[in-house]
C-alpha positions as CSV (number, residue, x, y, z in Angstrom):
1,M,242.4,77.7,137.8
2,S,242.7,73.9,138.0
3,H,244.7,72.1,135.3
4,I,243.0,69.4,133.2
5,N,242.9,66.1,135.0
6,S,243.9,63.3,132.6
7,F,240.9,61.2,133.8
8,M,238.3,63.7,132.8
9,K,237.6,61.7,129.6
10,T,236.8,58.7,131.8
11,I,233.5,60.3,132.9
12,G,232.6,61.7,129.5
13,F,234.6,64.9,128.9
14,Q,236.7,63.8,125.9
15,G,235.8,67.1,124.3
16,I,237.8,69.2,126.7
17,K,241.0,70.0,124.8
18,N,242.5,73.1,126.5
19,Q,242.6,75.1,129.7
20,R,240.0,77.7,128.6
21,Q,237.4,75.0,128.1
22,M,238.3,73.4,131.5
23,D,238.0,76.8,133.2
24,Q,234.6,77.4,131.6
25,L,233.3,74.0,132.9
26,L,234.6,74.7,136.5
27,N,233.0,78.1,136.5
28,W,229.7,76.5,135.5
29,I,230.1,73.9,138.3
30,V,230.8,76.6,140.9
31,A,227.5,78.3,139.9
32,N,225.5,75.0,139.7
33,Y,226.9,72.5,142.2
34,D,224.7,69.9,143.9
35,R,226.2,70.0,147.4
36,D,229.1,71.7,149.3
37,A,231.1,71.5,152.5
38,V,232.5,74.6,154.2
39,I,235.1,74.0,157.0
40,P,236.8,76.9,158.8
41,V,240.5,76.2,159.5
42,P,241.5,78.7,162.3
43,S,245.1,77.5,162.4
44,A,245.6,78.6,158.8
45,D,243.3,81.6,159.0
46,T,241.2,80.4,156.0
47,T,238.1,78.5,155.2
48,Y,238.2,75.3,153.2
49,V,235.4,74.6,150.7
50,Q,234.6,71.6,148.6
51,V,231.7,71.3,146.1
52,W,230.4,68.4,144.0
53,K,228.5,68.2,140.8
54,E,227.2,64.9,139.5
55,F,226.9,64.3,135.8
56,G,225.6,60.7,135.9
57,N,224.8,57.8,138.2
58,G,227.3,58.3,141.0
59,F,230.1,60.1,139.0
60,G,231.0,63.7,138.6
61,I,233.5,66.4,139.4
62,S,234.6,67.9,142.7
63,I,236.2,71.3,143.2
64,V,238.4,72.1,146.2
65,G,239.6,75.6,147.2
66,E,239.4,78.4,149.7
67,L,236.5,80.7,150.4
68,E,237.3,84.4,149.9
69,D,234.5,87.0,150.1
70,D,231.9,84.4,149.3
71,E,233.8,83.3,146.2
72,I,235.7,80.0,145.7
73,N,239.4,80.4,145.0
74,V,239.9,77.1,143.2
75,E,243.0,75.1,144.2
76,Y,242.3,72.0,142.2
77,S,239.5,69.8,140.8
78,Y,239.1,66.1,140.1
79,P,236.7,63.6,138.5
80,Y,235.2,61.0,140.9
81,V,233.0,57.9,140.9
82,R,231.1,56.7,143.9
83,G,232.7,53.8,145.7
84,C,231.7,50.1,145.6
85,E,228.8,49.1,147.8
86,I,230.9,46.4,149.4
87,D,233.3,47.9,151.9
88,E,236.8,46.7,152.6
89,K,238.2,46.3,156.1
90,M,241.6,48.0,156.4
91,D,244.0,49.2,159.0
92,L,244.1,52.7,157.6
93,Q,246.2,55.9,157.9
94,I,245.5,59.3,156.3
95,E,248.4,61.2,154.8
96,K,248.5,64.7,153.3
97,L,249.7,65.2,149.8
98,S,252.6,67.7,149.8
99,S,251.5,69.6,146.7
100,R,248.0,70.6,147.7
101,E,245.2,70.4,150.3
102,A,244.5,66.8,149.4
103,Y,244.8,63.5,151.2
104,A,245.5,59.8,150.6
105,G,244.5,56.7,152.5
106,V,247.4,54.2,153.1
107,S,247.0,50.6,154.2
108,E,249.2,47.6,154.3
109,N,246.9,45.1,152.5
110,V,247.8,41.4,152.5
111,N,245.7,40.7,149.5
112,V,247.7,43.1,147.4
113,G,251.1,42.4,148.9
114,V,252.1,46.1,148.7
115,S,251.0,49.2,150.4
116,L,247.5,50.1,149.1
117,I,247.3,53.9,148.5
118,F,244.1,55.7,147.3
119,F,243.0,59.3,146.8
120,L,240.7,60.3,149.6
121,Q,237.3,61.4,148.2
122,N,235.9,62.7,151.5
123,A,238.8,65.0,152.5
124,D,236.1,67.4,153.8
125,E,235.1,64.9,156.5
126,F,238.7,64.4,157.5
127,L,239.3,68.1,157.8
128,R,236.1,68.6,159.7
129,T,237.0,66.0,162.3
130,H,240.7,67.1,162.4
131,H,239.7,70.6,163.5
132,A,236.7,69.5,165.7
133,K,236.8,69.9,169.4
134,D,235.7,66.2,169.9
135,Y,238.1,63.4,169.3
136,Y,237.7,61.3,166.1
137,F,239.6,58.3,164.8
138,V,239.9,56.6,161.4
139,G,237.6,53.6,161.0
140,E,238.4,50.4,159.3
141,R,235.7,50.5,156.5
142,V,236.6,51.8,153.1
143,H,234.6,52.0,149.9
144,L,236.9,51.8,146.9
145,A,236.4,53.3,143.4
146,G,238.5,53.6,140.3
147,L,238.7,55.7,137.2
148,A,240.1,53.8,134.2
149,S,241.7,55.7,131.3
150,K,241.2,52.6,129.0
151,G,240.5,48.9,129.4
152,V,240.1,45.5,127.8
153,V,237.5,42.9,128.6
154,L,238.9,39.3,128.7
155,L,237.0,36.0,128.7
156,E,236.6,34.3,132.1
157,L,238.7,31.4,133.1
158,N,236.9,28.0,133.1
159,K,236.7,27.2,136.8
160,D,234.1,25.3,138.7
161,E,232.8,26.1,142.2
162,E,235.1,23.6,143.9
163,Q,238.2,25.2,142.3
164,R,237.0,28.7,143.4
165,E,236.5,27.5,147.0
166,Q,240.0,25.9,147.0
167,E,241.5,29.1,145.9
168,K,239.7,31.1,148.6
169,E,241.0,28.7,151.2
170,K,244.6,29.0,149.8
171,N,244.3,32.7,149.8
172,K,243.1,32.8,153.4
173,D,246.0,30.5,154.5
174,R,248.5,32.7,152.6
175,N,247.2,35.9,154.2
176,Q,247.6,34.3,157.7
177,L,251.2,33.4,156.8
178,I,251.9,37.0,155.6
179,E,250.5,38.4,158.9
180,A,252.7,36.0,160.8
181,A,255.8,36.8,158.7
182,R,255.3,40.5,159.3
183,A,255.2,39.7,163.0
184,G,258.6,38.1,162.7
185,D,257.7,34.4,162.5
186,M,260.7,32.8,160.7
187,K,258.8,29.6,159.9
188,A,256.1,31.6,158.1
189,I,258.8,33.5,156.2
190,E,260.4,30.3,155.1
191,T,257.1,28.8,154.1
192,L,256.2,31.8,152.0
193,T,259.6,31.8,150.3
194,L,259.2,28.2,149.3
195,E,255.7,28.8,148.1
196,D,256.9,31.7,145.9
197,M,259.7,29.6,144.4
198,D,257.3,26.8,143.6
199,T,254.8,29.3,142.1
200,Y,257.5,30.9,140.0
201,T,258.6,27.5,138.7
202,K,255.1,26.4,137.7
203,V,254.3,29.7,136.0
204,T,257.6,29.7,134.1
205,R,256.9,26.1,132.9
206,R,253.3,26.9,131.8
207,S,254.1,30.2,130.2
208,K,256.1,28.4,127.5
209,R,252.9,26.9,126.1
210,E,250.1,29.2,127.4
211,D,249.3,32.9,127.4
212,I,250.1,34.4,130.8
213,L,246.5,35.8,131.2
214,T,245.2,32.2,131.1
215,I,247.5,31.4,134.0
216,V,247.0,34.5,136.1
217,D,243.3,34.9,137.2
218,T,243.7,38.4,138.7
219,Y,246.4,40.9,139.7
220,F,246.9,44.2,141.3
221,M,250.1,46.1,140.6
222,P,251.4,49.7,141.0
223,Y,251.5,51.5,137.7
224,G,253.5,54.6,136.6
225,I,255.0,57.2,138.9
226,E,251.8,58.1,140.8
227,S,251.4,56.2,144.1
228,D,247.6,55.8,143.7
229,Q,247.5,54.4,140.2
230,Y,247.5,50.7,139.5
231,S,247.3,48.2,136.7
232,I,244.6,45.6,137.5
233,L,243.1,42.4,136.2
234,G,239.8,41.7,138.0
235,I,236.6,39.7,137.7
236,I,233.5,41.7,136.7
237,Y,230.5,40.9,139.0
238,K,228.2,43.8,138.2
239,V,227.7,46.0,135.1
240,E,225.9,49.3,135.0
241,E,225.5,51.6,132.1
242,S,225.2,55.4,132.5
243,E,225.4,58.6,130.5
244,N,227.1,62.0,131.1
245,Q,224.0,64.2,131.2
246,L,226.0,67.2,129.8
247,T,228.0,65.6,127.0
248,K,225.8,62.5,126.4
249,E,228.8,60.2,126.3
250,K,228.2,56.7,127.5
251,I,229.9,55.5,130.7
252,Y,230.3,51.9,132.1
253,L,230.3,51.4,135.8
254,L,231.9,48.0,136.5
255,S,232.1,46.4,139.9
256,V,235.2,44.3,139.9
257,E,236.8,41.8,142.4
258,C,240.5,41.9,142.2
259,N,242.7,40.0,144.7
260,N,239.7,39.8,147.0
261,I,239.3,43.6,146.8
262,H,236.1,45.1,145.5
263,I,236.3,48.2,143.4
264,R,233.6,50.2,141.4
265,I,235.3,51.3,138.2
266,A,234.1,54.0,135.8
267,I,235.3,53.8,132.2
268,N,234.2,55.7,129.0
269,R,232.5,53.2,126.6
270,D,234.8,54.6,123.8
271,Q,237.9,53.6,125.8
272,L,236.8,50.0,126.5
273,M,237.6,47.2,124.2
274,G,235.2,44.2,124.4
275,E,231.7,43.7,125.9
276,P,231.6,43.8,129.7
277,V,229.6,40.8,131.1
278,C,229.5,39.4,134.6
279,G,232.1,36.7,135.0
280,R,234.5,38.1,132.4
281,R,237.6,40.0,133.4
282,L,238.6,43.6,133.2
283,K,242.2,44.6,132.4
284,A,242.8,48.3,133.0
285,N,245.0,51.0,134.4
286,I,243.1,52.9,137.1
287,W,243.3,55.9,139.5
288,L,242.3,54.4,142.8
289,Q,240.0,56.5,145.0
290,G,238.1,55.8,148.2
291,T,235.9,57.0,151.0
292,A,237.0,56.3,154.6
293,E,234.9,56.4,157.7
294,F,235.7,58.8,160.7
295,I,234.3,57.8,164.0
296,R,233.7,60.0,167.0
297,W,235.2,58.7,170.2
298,K,232.7,57.9,172.9
299,E,233.7,57.3,176.5
300,S,232.2,54.2,178.0
């Protein structure tokens, strides 16, 4: 059976302490799932199956495995939360994880400054299109989600509308410079280098008398050894409260903007310090997930 995912507590399963309890929950889900996807994989002489069970408003557990004699041979399971309603436009590639029948989305995102990697929630759609007779390609639209193991709510920075607009313009100009630098534009590389040196000098000077979190508005950084986990600081723009229908634990669903990226983040109320309010900031470590689009090729 599947091992205990460390983010199970995020969606209200703090009471699961051992493998026996986890196996009992998975067996119950197999018997009571909400929806499923069954995809024959002739090349591997097997049938892929994925089932989902929702326990609250847009969050739940998915089980992945092989179908054998009408029974699911579980390979792994994972908690999930439905992605943000605002999609992101990305130049995306899908890569298989070596350890199991799971996939990751990979994108070079200029807003983040590093390769953005997320766990693909709709692996069933990818497999279905991968083994279909028709030709499909990966679209550019991605809905991002995150599971936070714990988090802290910070007060908002006192910025007026004019300052926010100026920052948006600066970010737009910087993104254009990054794109040009990737294309080999030496002038753009030089400009970015000088800007980074100037920023470093200003931050160093201010950090001697101010807290770093009053200087840095948002950030998005890789965290730990897993490629799809990040440490983020983002601005909350939507707050939803939900409840795990099975355990009755309270779950926050926070829509966050971080480095101009929109993510819907689930976090257990017991693991969140502070009161989430629109405009305030969320500091958390998250497991990044996402749903990609797969488009059927049509000849003109």
